[in-house]
C-alpha positions as CSV (number, residue, x, y, z in Angstrom):
1,X,-26.5,-2.7,12.7
2,X,-23.1,-3.0,11.0
3,X,-20.2,-1.5,13.3
4,X,-19.3,2.3,13.3
5,X,-16.5,2.7,11.3
6,X,-13.8,5.6,11.3
7,X,-11.3,5.9,8.1
8,X,-8.2,7.9,8.6
9,X,-5.9,9.0,5.8
10,X,-7.7,9.6,2.3
11,X,-4.9,9.3,0.0
12,X,-5.1,8.0,-3.4
13,X,-6.1,4.3,-2.3
14,X,-7.5,5.3,0.9
15,X,-10.0,7.6,-0.4
16,X,-11.8,5.1,-2.7
17,X,-11.6,2.6,0.0
18,X,-13.5,4.9,2.2
19,X,-15.8,5.7,-0.4
20,X,-16.6,1.8,-0.7
21,X,-17.4,1.7,2.9
22,X,-19.6,4.4,2.6
23,X,-21.4,3.0,-0.3
24,X,-21.8,-0.4,1.6
25,X,-23.9,1.5,4.2
26,X,-21.5,1.4,7.3
27,X,-21.8,4.4,9.7
28,X,-18.8,6.0,8.5
29,X,-16.5,8.8,10.0
30,X,-13.7,9.9,7.9
31,X,-10.6,12.4,8.8
32,X,-7.6,13.5,6.8
33,X,-4.9,15.9,7.7
34,X,-6.1,18.3,5.0
35,X,-9.6,18.9,6.0
36,X,-10.7,20.0,2.6
37,X,-9.7,16.8,1.1
38,X,-12.2,14.8,3.5
39,X,-14.9,17.4,3.1
40,X,-14.6,17.0,-0.9
41,X,-14.2,13.2,-0.8
42,X,-16.5,10.7,-2.5
43,X,-17.1,9.2,1.1
44,X,-18.5,12.5,2.4
45,X,-20.5,13.0,-0.7
46,X,-22.1,9.4,0.0
47,X,-23.1,10.4,3.6
48,X,-19.6,10.0,5.5
49,X,-19.2,12.4,8.8
50,X,-16.3,14.4,8.4
51,X,-14.2,15.0,11.8
52,X,-12.1,17.9,12.3
53,X,-9.6,15.9,14.4
54,X,-8.4,12.2,14.4
55,X,-9.5,12.0,17.8
56,X,-12.8,12.9,16.9
57,X,-12.9,10.3,14.4
58,X,-11.7,7.3,16.5
59,X,-14.3,8.3,19.3
60,X,-16.8,7.7,16.9
61,X,-15.8,4.3,15.7
62,X,-16.2,0.5,16.8
63,X,-13.5,-0.1,14.0
64,X,-11.0,2.4,13.0
65,X,-9.1,2.1,9.9
66,X,-5.7,3.9,9.2
67,X,-4.1,4.4,5.6
68,X,-1.0,6.5,5.8
69,X,2.3,6.5,4.1
70,X,4.3,4.6,6.8
71,X,3.8,3.0,10.2
72,X,5.7,6.0,12.1
73,X,3.0,8.2,10.7
74,X,0.2,5.9,12.3
75,X,2.2,5.8,15.7
76,X,2.4,9.7,15.7
77,X,-1.2,9.9,14.9
78,X,-2.1,7.8,17.9
79,X,0.3,9.9,20.2
80,X,-1.6,13.2,18.7
81,X,-5.2,11.4,19.3
82,X,-4.5,10.0,22.7
83,X,-5.2,6.2,23.0
84,X,-7.9,7.0,25.5
85,X,-10.0,8.4,22.6
86,X,-10.7,4.6,21.6
87,X,-13.9,2.9,22.7
88,X,-13.6,0.2,24.9
89,X,-13.2,-3.1,22.6
90,X,-12.7,-1.4,19.5
91,X,-10.2,-2.3,16.7
92,X,-7.5,-0.7,14.9
93,X,-7.3,-2.1,11.3
94,X,-4.0,-0.5,9.9
95,X,-4.0,-0.5,6.2
96,X,-0.6,1.3,5.8
97,X,2.1,-0.4,4.0
98,X,4.2,-0.5,7.0
99,X,7.0,-2.2,9.1
100,X,6.3,-5.1,11.4
101,X,8.3,-3.7,14.3
102,X,6.4,-0.7,14.7
103,X,3.2,-2.6,14.3
104,X,4.1,-4.9,17.1
105,X,4.9,-1.9,19.1
106,X,1.6,-0.3,18.4
107,X,0.0,-3.5,19.2
108,X,1.5,-3.9,22.4
109,X,0.4,-0.1,23.4
110,X,-3.4,-0.8,22.2
111,X,-3.6,-4.1,23.9
112,X,-2.7,-2.4,27.3
113,X,-5.9,0.1,26.7
114,X,-8.1,-3.0,25.7
115,X,-8.0,-2.3,22.0
116,X,-7.2,-4.8,19.2
117,X,-5.0,-4.4,16.5
118,X,-4.6,-5.9,13.0
119,X,-1.9,-5.0,10.6
120,X,-3.8,-5.2,7.0
121,X,-2.2,-3.8,4.2
122,X,-3.5,-3.8,0.7
123,X,-2.6,-4.7,-2.8
124,X,-4.3,-4.1,-6.0
125,X,-3.4,-0.3,-6.2
126,X,-6.0,2.7,-6.9
127,X,-8.0,0.4,-9.8
128,X,-8.7,-2.3,-6.9
129,X,-9.7,0.2,-4.4
130,X,-12.2,1.7,-6.8
131,X,-13.5,-1.6,-7.8
132,X,-13.6,-3.1,-4.4
133,X,-11.3,-6.2,-5.4
134,X,-8.1,-5.2,-3.2
135,X,-6.0,-8.3,-1.5
136,X,-5.9,-7.5,2.0
137,X,-3.3,-9.5,3.8
138,X,-3.7,-9.6,7.5
139,X,-1.5,-10.0,10.8
140,X,-2.9,-10.5,14.2
141,X,-5.5,-12.6,16.1
142,X,-7.8,-14.7,13.9
143,X,-11.0,-14.0,15.8
144,X,-10.5,-10.4,15.8
145,X,-10.2,-10.5,11.7
146,X,-13.5,-12.6,11.7
147,X,-15.0,-9.6,13.7
148,X,-14.0,-7.1,11.1
149,X,-14.5,-9.0,7.7
150,X,-17.8,-7.5,7.1
151,X,-16.0,-4.1,7.0
152,X,-13.1,-5.4,4.8
153,X,-15.5,-7.0,2.3
154,X,-16.5,-3.4,1.7
155,X,-13.1,-2.7,-0.6
156,X,-11.7,-6.4,-0.7
157,X,-11.8,-9.0,-3.0
158,X,-9.6,-11.3,-0.9
159,X,-8.7,-11.3,2.7
160,X,-6.0,-13.6,3.8
161,X,-4.7,-14.2,7.6
162,X,-1.1,-14.4,7.2
163,X,0.0,-14.9,10.6
164,X,0.8,-13.2,13.9
165,X,0.9,-9.3,14.3
166,X,3.3,-7.6,11.8
167,X,3.1,-10.7,9.4
168,X,0.7,-8.7,7.1
169,X,3.4,-5.8,6.6
170,X,6.0,-8.1,6.4
171,X,4.3,-9.8,3.4
172,X,3.3,-6.6,1.9
173,X,7.0,-5.3,1.9
174,X,8.2,-8.6,0.5
175,X,5.5,-8.3,-2.3
176,X,6.5,-4.7,-3.2
177,X,10.1,-5.5,-3.1
178,X,9.4,-8.1,-5.8
179,X,7.4,-5.5,-7.9
180,X,10.4,-3.3,-7.5
181,X,12.8,-6.0,-9.2
182,X,9.9,-7.1,-11.7
183,X,10.0,-3.3,-12.9
184,X,13.5,-2.8,-12.8
185,X,14.5,-6.2,-14.4
186,X,12.0,-6.0,-17.3
187,X,13.4,-2.6,-18.0
188,X,16.8,-3.6,-18.2
189,X,15.8,-6.6,-20.3
190,X,13.8,-4.4,-22.7
191,X,16.7,-2.2,-23.3
192,X,19.2,-5.2,-24.0
193,X,16.7,-6.6,-26.5
194,X,16.4,-3.0,-28.1
195,X,20.5,-3.1,-28.1
196,X,20.3,-6.2,-29.8
197,X,17.7,-4.7,-32.6
198,X,14.4,-6.0,-30.8
199,X,11.6,-3.4,-30.6
200,X,10.2,-3.1,-27.1
201,X,6.8,-4.0,-28.2
202,X,7.8,-7.2,-29.7
203,X,9.9,-8.0,-27.1
204,X,7.0,-7.6,-24.6
205,X,4.7,-9.7,-26.9
206,X,7.2,-12.6,-26.5
207,X,7.9,-12.2,-23.0
208,X,4.4,-12.1,-22.0
209,X,3.9,-15.2,-23.7
210,X,6.6,-17.2,-22.3
211,X,8.3,-17.8,-18.8
212,X,9.8,-14.2,-18.1
213,X,6.2,-12.4,-17.7
214,X,5.1,-10.8,-14.7
215,X,2.5,-8.2,-13.8
216,X,4.9,-5.3,-14.6
217,X,5.4,-6.8,-18.2
218,X,2.1,-7.8,-18.6
219,X,0.3,-4.6,-17.5
220,X,2.8,-1.8,-16.3
221,X,5.0,-1.9,-19.3
222,X,2.3,-1.9,-22.4
223,X,0.0,0.5,-20.8
224,X,2.6,2.9,-19.2
225,X,6.3,2.4,-20.4
226,X,5.6,1.6,-24.3
227,X,3.0,4.8,-24.1
228,X,4.9,7.1,-21.9
229,X,2.1,7.8,-19.9
230,X,2.8,7.6,-16.1
231,X,-0.3,8.2,-14.0
232,X,0.5,9.0,-10.4
233,X,-1.0,5.5,-8.8
234,X,1.6,4.4,-6.2
235,X,4.7,6.9,-5.3
236,X,8.2,5.7,-5.9
237,X,9.0,7.1,-2.4
238,X,6.8,4.3,-1.0
239,X,8.2,1.6,-3.1
240,X,11.5,2.7,-1.9
241,X,10.4,2.5,1.7
242,X,8.6,-0.9,1.1
243,X,11.9,-2.5,-0.2
244,X,14.1,-1.2,2.6
245,X,11.4,-2.8,5.0
246,X,11.7,-6.1,3.0
247,X,15.7,-5.9,2.9
248,X,15.5,-5.1,6.6
249,X,13.5,-8.0,7.7
250,X,15.9,-10.5,5.8
251,X,18.5,-8.9,7.6
252,X,17.3,-8.9,11.0
253,X,16.6,-12.6,10.7
254,X,20.3,-12.8,9.4
255,X,19.0,-14.3,5.9
256,X,21.5,-13.9,3.1
257,X,19.2,-11.8,0.8
258,X,21.3,-10.1,-1.6
259,X,18.4,-9.3,-4.3
260,X,16.0,-7.8,-1.7
261,X,19.0,-5.7,-0.7
262,X,19.6,-4.8,-4.5
263,X,15.9,-3.9,-4.8
264,X,15.9,-1.6,-1.7
265,X,19.4,0.0,-3.0
266,X,17.8,0.5,-6.7
267,X,14.9,2.0,-5.5
268,X,16.7,4.4,-3.4
269,X,18.9,5.2,-6.4
270,X,15.5,6.0,-8.5
271,X,13.9,7.6,-5.8
272,X,16.9,9.9,-5.1
273,X,17.1,10.9,-8.8
274,X,13.3,11.1,-9.8
275,X,12.2,12.8,-6.6
276,X,9.4,12.3,-3.9
277,X,6.4,12.7,-6.4
278,X,7.5,10.2,-9.2
279,X,5.4,7.2,-9.7
280,X,7.1,3.9,-9.1
281,X,6.8,2.8,-12.9
282,X,9.0,5.8,-13.4
283,X,12.1,4.1,-12.1
284,X,12.6,2.9,-15.8
285,X,13.6,6.2,-16.6
286,X,16.9,5.7,-14.6
287,X,17.2,2.4,-16.6
288,X,16.8,4.2,-19.8
289,X,19.0,7.0,-18.8
290,X,21.8,4.5,-17.7
291,X,21.6,2.8,-21.0
292,X,21.0,5.7,-23.4
293,X,18.0,4.5,-25.0
294,X,14.2,4.8,-24.8
295,X,11.6,2.1,-24.3
296,X,8.5,3.9,-25.6
297,X,7.0,2.5,-28.8
């Protein structure tokens, strides 16, 4: 029999991840702070049991997955549920885009209870979660990861053991800081090209066939910026948080990282100007405002 699984946090990415687990046949319990969202979820429709409390969900599972906005939310949830809710020998897999220091503290608390912990943030967005092609970057014990690989396989196209506890969250923060830089610098570059008389669509066509291309220039800009469509797939507030984590990691290690700090500073400005509900790609609107131009085709 596959291990019983609990999934806590049915946000934009968490909901399709849980649906993939249900479709794969894992005995699944789901929980969300807004109960109606869990009850109406695709996972529930596929047969997952809906728990009314986090404690109830945790107690029902051998493998518990969390997918919350940040690490402090995970820590608070564990305080609320109580560590005694975990089964002996259970594993907590935290898919939150969190911070390494809090993850290490959580891991130490769980270890004292006999519960293993893996930080396992994901990349690939909502589309990757729906398709089951997410990249999962894992920190923690390699043998523990091997135990839960069949669970992760339900929504992952690639699972990478990155190092000790906190390594997955560190790498995710760095990845997202680079995403922030790619979005912002591409917007600035297109604004400069437009000032020189180059249409943004033509500029992107050339850039994407040249050495300046990135995932942002190849996908986010043609599909969203040029069209003016900004679906809410990943909140700018979360990208702001991740860029700050990446800059903090470098700062704590006494590494000179002015570009990572710049990413954190720029995302903070964009978040402040555009608000909590803006999508991360909407940061380009700040660049457009500063440059007094529009990048739409």
